C-alpha positions as CSV (number, residue, x, y, z in Angstrom):
1,M,109.8,71.0,104.6
2,A,106.2,70.5,103.5
3,R,104.6,73.4,101.6
4,L,101.7,75.1,103.4
5,S,98.5,75.5,101.6
6,F,95.5,77.6,102.5
7,D,92.1,78.0,101.0
8,A,91.9,81.6,99.8
9,G,88.8,82.1,102.0
10,V,90.9,82.2,105.2
11,F,92.4,85.6,104.2
12,T,89.3,87.5,105.4
13,A,90.8,90.6,107.0
14,R,91.7,93.7,104.9
15,V,94.8,95.3,106.4
16,V,96.9,98.3,105.5
17,L,100.7,98.1,105.7
18,E,102.2,101.3,107.2
19,R,105.8,102.5,107.5
20,S,106.9,105.0,110.1
21,T,108.6,108.3,109.1
22,E,110.4,110.6,111.5
23,T,110.7,114.3,111.0
24,P,112.6,116.7,113.3
25,D,110.4,118.6,115.7
26,G,112.7,121.6,116.0
27,Q,113.6,120.9,119.6
28,G,116.0,118.0,119.3
29,G,113.4,115.3,119.1
30,V,111.4,113.8,116.3
31,S,107.8,113.5,115.4
32,R,106.7,110.0,114.1
33,T,103.9,109.6,111.6
34,Y,102.9,106.5,109.6
35,V,102.4,106.4,105.8
36,A,100.2,103.8,104.1
37,L,102.2,101.6,101.6
38,G,99.2,99.5,100.4
39,S,96.6,97.1,101.5
40,A,96.4,93.3,101.6
41,W,94.1,90.4,102.6
42,A,95.3,88.7,105.8
43,R,94.5,85.9,108.1
44,I,94.7,87.1,111.8
45,E,95.2,84.6,114.6
46,P,95.1,85.7,118.2
47,V,98.0,84.0,120.1
48,S,98.0,85.4,123.7
49,A,96.8,88.2,125.9
50,G,97.8,89.6,129.3
51,R,97.6,92.6,131.5
52,F,100.5,94.8,132.5
53,A,100.8,98.0,134.5
54,T,102.4,101.3,133.2
55,A,103.0,104.4,135.2
56,D,99.5,105.8,134.9
57,T,97.3,103.0,133.6
58,D,96.5,99.3,133.5
59,A,96.8,98.1,129.9
60,M,96.2,94.9,128.0
61,R,98.8,93.4,125.6
62,V,97.5,91.1,122.9
63,T,99.7,89.3,120.4
64,H,98.6,88.0,117.0
65,R,100.0,85.9,114.2
66,I,99.1,87.6,110.9
67,W,99.5,85.8,107.7
68,L,99.9,87.6,104.4
69,R,100.7,86.6,100.9
70,N,104.4,87.1,100.3
71,R,105.7,90.7,100.2
72,D,109.2,91.9,99.6
73,D,108.6,95.3,101.2
74,L,108.4,94.3,104.9
75,A,110.9,95.8,107.4
76,S,111.2,96.3,111.1
77,G,109.3,99.2,112.5
78,M,106.3,98.7,110.2
79,R,102.7,98.1,111.4
80,L,99.5,96.7,110.1
81,R,96.2,98.6,110.5
82,K,92.7,97.0,110.5
83,G,90.2,99.8,110.9
84,A,91.1,101.5,114.3
85,R,93.2,98.5,115.4
86,L,97.0,98.7,115.1
87,F,99.4,95.8,115.0
88,D,103.1,96.5,115.5
89,I,105.1,94.0,113.5
90,R,107.7,92.4,115.9
91,T,109.1,89.8,113.5
92,F,108.2,88.2,110.2
93,R,109.3,85.1,108.4
94,D,108.5,82.8,105.4
95,P,107.1,79.8,107.3
96,D,107.9,77.1,104.7
97,E,110.5,79.0,102.6
98,S,108.4,78.8,99.5
99,R,108.0,82.6,99.1
100,R,104.2,82.2,99.0
101,Y,103.3,83.5,102.5
102,V,104.8,85.6,105.2
103,V,103.9,85.3,108.9
104,C,104.1,88.5,111.0
105,D,104.3,88.1,114.8
106,C,102.5,91.3,115.9
107,E,101.5,93.0,119.1
108,E,98.3,95.0,119.6
109,M,98.1,97.4,122.5
110,E,94.7,98.0,124.0
111,R,94.0,100.6,126.7
């Protein structure tokens, strides 16, 4: 497999990696909050967009491919934040198995 190579200038978005934590709410449920683990430079590529209906609103689903330099601390349930924008990480992978980059397939919800 060919090794991918990027100019460092394509990593132009500063993102914060966040992990969810759940605490009991005292009534049998949980309260979910997110804790920042650190920040990184990223390359964000929009992939697709589409409308979908929920019970009370019409929403837009936007998917992105977000490239980061390799990280060993990614796990399912994490998200990336860029300012007020939130990207739920659906899957992630090493695109060329060189341990230099990781590609996150993310979903951004806009309402």
